[in-house]
N, C-alpha and C positions, 0 to 999 in steps of 0.2 A: 313368569314362574309362579305357580300356585303354591298355596300353603301345604297342600298334600303332596309330599314328595317321598321318594324311596329312602329306605334306611341308608343305602350306599351314598346317596346324595347328601344326606344329613351328616354322615361321617366325614365325607369329603369337605363339606363346608366347615365343619368343626375343626378339622386339621388346618384348613386354610386360615381360619380365624385365629387359632393359636399362633400360627406362623406370623400373621399380620401383627398381633399384639407384641410378639417378641421383637420384630423388626422396628415397630413404632417406638417401643421402649428404648431400644438401642440407639435409634436416631435422636430421640428426645434427650437422652443422657449426654449425647455428643453435640448438642446444639449450643451455639454461642449466642446467647440472648443479647449481648452487647452489640453484636453485628446486626441482629434482627431489628434493633431499635431504629436503625437508619433505613430500614426497608419496609416499614409498616404501610406506607402509602402505595408503593408498587405491589405489595402483597394484596392490598384491597383491590387494586385495579385488575391484577391477574385473576384474583378470585372471582371478581364480577364477570370477567370474560369467560371463565370456565363454567360458571353457573349458567350464564346465558346460552353458551354452546350446548351444555348438557340438557338444557330444557327443550331442545329441538333435535332429538335423535333420529337417525335414519335406520329403519329396520333392515336386517340382513335376510337373505332367502331362507336360511335354515334356523332362524332364531338369533337372538342377540341383536345388537345394533352398533352403529358407529356414529361418532359425533366429531365436529371439528375442534372440540376441546383438546384433542391430541396435540395440535400445534401449540396451544398455550401451555400445556403441561410440558411439552418438549422444551419450550423456551424457559419455563420455570426451573427446569433441571440445571440449566446453564447459569441461572441467576441466584437461586435460593439454596439454602441448606436442605438436606434430605427430609428432615421432619416437617419443614414448612411445605415442601412439595407434597408430601403425604396429606397434610392438613387441607391443602387446597383441593386435591384430587377427590377426597372423600366427603367434603362438606355437604354437597347437595344430597347425597344418599344418607348421610347422618341426619340431616334435617328431616327428610322424608321418613326415616326410621323412627324418629322421635314423634312423628305424627301418626305412627302405627299404620302406615300404608304399605301393604305387602312386605311384612317384616322379614321373611326369609330371603326374599329377593334382595333387599337392601343390605342385609347382613352379608350376603355373598358379595355384592358389589363393593361394599366397604373393605372386606377382607382382600379380595383380589386386587383392588386398586392400591391398597396399602402395600401389599407384597410386590406388585409389579412396578409401581412408581418409586417405592422406597428402594427396591433393588437396583433399578436403573439409576437413580440418583447416587446411590452408594458406589456403583460401578464407575460413574463419571468422576466422582470425587477420589476414587482410588487411583485412577489414571492421571487425574489433573486437578490441581487446586485452583478453584475459580478465582480469577482476578479481573479487574475491569480494564482489559486491554483487548486489542484486536485478536482474532483467531490466530493460533499458530498450529503447526502440524500435530503436536501432541494433543491439543485441545480438540482438534477435528477428529482425531482417532478416538478420544475419550467420548465425544458426543455420539459418533456413529455406533460405537460399541454399546453405549447406554440405550440408544434407540432400538438396536437389535434386541437387547435384553427386554426392554419394555414391550416391544411388539410380540416377541415369542411368548413371554409369560402371560400377557393379557389375552392373546388369542388362544393359548393352551388352556388357561383357566376357564374361559367362556365355553370352549369346545367341550371340555370335560363335564361341566354342569349340564349342558344341553344333551350330551350323550346319556347322562344319568336320568334326566327328566323325560327325554323323548325315547329312551330305551333303544338307541341306535348306536352303531359303532362310531367311536370318536373319529376315526380316520375319514369316514363318510362325511361327517359334518365339517371336519377340518378342511377337506378338499373342496367342499361346496362353497364355504365362506372365505377361504384363503385369498381368492382373487380380489374380492371386495375389500378385505382388510389390507391386502398388499397395496391396492390402489390408494387407500387412505394413508398408509405409511409412507409411500413414495411421494405423495403430494404434500402431506402435512409436516413431516419431519424437517425438510429443508425450510419450509415456511416458519416453523418454530425456531430454527437456528437464526433465520433472518430477523425475526421479531426480537430475539435476545440481543443480537448485534446492534440493531437500531436503537433499542432501549438503552443499552450500555453507552452508546455514543451520542445519542440525541436526547434521550430522556423520555419522560412521560408522553409528550406530544407525538413522539415517533410511533407510539402504539396505535394512534388513531389511523395512521396510514394503512394498517393491516386489518382493520375491522371489515372493510369492504371485500378484500380478497377472501377472508374467512366466510363471509356471508355467501359469496359467489361459490366457494368450494362446497359449502353445505347444500346449496341449491343444485349444484351439479351432481352430487351424490344422490340426492332425492330424485332428480329427473332421470338419472340412469336406472335406479331401482324401479321407478314408476313405469318407465318404458319397458323394462323387462317384464314387469307384472302384466302390463297391457298386452304384451306379446303372448305371454302364457295364457291369459284369459281368452285371447283370440283363438289360440290353438284348441283350448278346451271347448269353446263355442263351436268351432268347426267340427270337433270330434262328436259333440252332441248332435249337430246337424246331420252328420254322416249316419250315426246310429238311428236317428229319427226317420231316415229314408227307408230303413229296413226295420219294420216293427218287431221282428223276431230277434234283433241283436241289440236291444236297449242296454246301455252300459257296457257293451262288449269291448269297445276300444279302451275305455278306462281300466277295465279289469286286465286286459291283455298288457297294457302299459305297466301295471303294477307287477304282474308276473315277470315281464321282461326285465324290469329293474332288479328284482330279486335274483333272477338268473344271471344277469350281467355282473352284479356285485359278487355273487358266489363264484363266478369265473374270473374274478380279480380284474375286471375292467377298471381303468381309471375313472374317477368320478365325473369328469367332464364328458367322457364317452357314454357313461351310464345316463347322464342327464339328456344328452342328445338322443340316445335310443328311446328314452321315454317319450320325447316329443314325436319322434317318428312313429312309435307304436300307437300314439293317440290318433294319428291320421293315416294308419297303414291301409285302411279301406277307403281312402278318399276317392279311389277310382270307381267306386260304386255309383258315383254321380253319373257315370256314363252308361250304366246298366238300366234298361227299361224297368219301370216299376212293376209291370205285370210279371216279370221274372223274379224280381226281388221279393214280391209279396205273394208269390204262388204258394199255395198251401199243400202242394203235393211234390213228389220228386220231379226234378227237371228232366226234360227230354235231352237227348244227346246234343241237339242243336242249341237248346237253351243253355245247357251247361257250357258249351263252347263260348257262348256270348258272355256268360258269367265269368269265365276264366280270363277274359280280357281286362278285368278290373285291376289286376296287379300292374299290367303294362300301362293302363290309363292313369293309374295313380302316380307311377314314376314320371309320366309325361307332365302331369299337373305340377309336380314340385321341382322338376329338374332345373327350371329357370329361376327359382327362388333361391337367392344366394345362401340363406341360412340352411335350407333343407336340401340343397343340391347333392351334398355328400351322402344323403340317405336315400336317394332315388333307387340305388341298387338294392337296398334292403327291402324297400316296398315292392320293387319289381320281382324279386326272387324269393319272397317269403312263402311261396307255395312250391318251390323246388323241393325235390326229395333227395336224400343222401345217396340213393342208388341210381339217380338220374332219371327217374320216371315222372318227375313233377313237371310243372309248367312255369313260365312260358318257354324257356330255352333248354330244358332237360339238362341243366347243370348237375354235377354230382360232386360228392365229397367236399374237398377244400375249395373247389371252384365256386361254391355258394358262399356269399359274404357271411361272416360269422354272425353279424347282427341279424341277417335273414334266418339263419339256423336257430338262433335264440327265439326270434319272433314266431317261427314255425311251431315250436313246442308250446309257447305261451298261447298262441292262437288256437291250436288244436285242443289244448286242455280246456280253455274256456268254451269252445264250440261244443265239445263233448258233454260238458257239465251244464249246458244251457238247453232249454226246450227249443225244439224246432218244429215247424208245422208237420213234418213227416215222421217225427219220432220224439219220444220223451227224453229228458236229460239223463245221462248216466250218473251214477253215484261217483263221488270223487275217487274212491278206491278202484272202481271199475275203469275210470278214465286213466288213472295212473298206470294200471296194469296194461291198458291198451297202448299207452305211450311207450312203456318199457318193452312190450312185445314188438313194437315197430322200430326199436333202436337198431341202427345199422341198415335199415331198409328205408323208412320214411324220414327218420330223424338222426341227427348227429349223435353218436353214442356218448360223446363227451358232454353234450348239452343235456342229454337224458340223465346221466349220472348227477349232474349239477341240479337238475330238477328234483331228483329223488332226495337230495340233501336239503332242499328248501321247503319240503312238504310241511314241516312244523311251523313255517312262517306264513303259510297261506291262511286267508281269512275263512276259517272253518268253525263250525260249532264245537264247543269244548269237548263233548264226548267223542265226536268224530275225529277231532284233532288228536285226542289221546290215542285213539285206535291207529290213526295214520302214523303217529310217531313211532309206535312199536313196529308197524309195517316198514317204516323207513329203515330201522336198524336191521331188519331181516333182509331187505332189498340190498342195502349196502354190503352186508356180509356175503351176499350171494354173488356180487359182481366182481 
């Protein structure tokens, strides 16, 4: 998070900080220092574990990060008073703040950690008064409830700041990151409970038993994220290779993927399907590897025979990916992204709802980018001309529902400021007329 952030983000952080101060003061005033005198050594041990864990974060796909310190914080809620839990959770960010390293970022981290961990610890103490005994049912309920509170607050606070700073919808970021955070929660919360039980019953040396599992858990998170990134990089490289085969479509696949994502979100697709469609869009022209270069690079209109060969690329693309487990579900989208709403497209002359919805989205995104890009046989259309062309073909070439969604996303397209302003007014007229 940079120092230059929006006014809304600053207001959000300020409100969160005031809330954090109030919670911290409340827990401070209700802290038994006599009880803490017997806990200073375990406090230092847990604090060391949390600092070490926070020093090696694992970045999430849409910003933010996770660390295995969650397990130590979960354990500390079972052992220490709420103020002590807050103190341990914010220590590393407080130290970095004093060093003036990315001040706004660490103020946010301190505030959200104080509110989320303080609230979770107070919830636990509300339902159960900690005692040095084995778990009972009420304690289990109190712990699970506190962990749910910690998880929801922490993930929500991070999602909101990312939404403010990245200027995206909170739900989009929430749905993208939730699976990674849930993985952390499901694996780390039980480990935290186990750490607390072992410490209560065995003492300091019992904590040593859990250092290795925490290191392994962190390595597993990082390996999973790295594998995902490697996979995405491979897809992008393949997309670039496809576009490089046809010199007139440089960057085409990437732009089509961007438009398809905007359309799918506008049509309320769940985020996991949006992400999958993005990958499919990046390789939607993979079948062009089967098209002879003399046809791809021809600088004049294709003959009927050449056009028939070119049309085979959608089927060839579907064949290429159908046996790849991750992409198999998208083979129909690639195969049918040149079908037409009225049944006059190819390869199977599907019509209306017979065409996969992803293919209908891809058809509009693909057509818009094709029309606004130079081709050897024609110059690019202006965006406004291309939009009008798409709207005129609604109900014939394109799904009317997708066309309406496309009209609504016009202000989000990457256009020059003056052109974007003109198109925004055009969007209002178009929506009013539909």
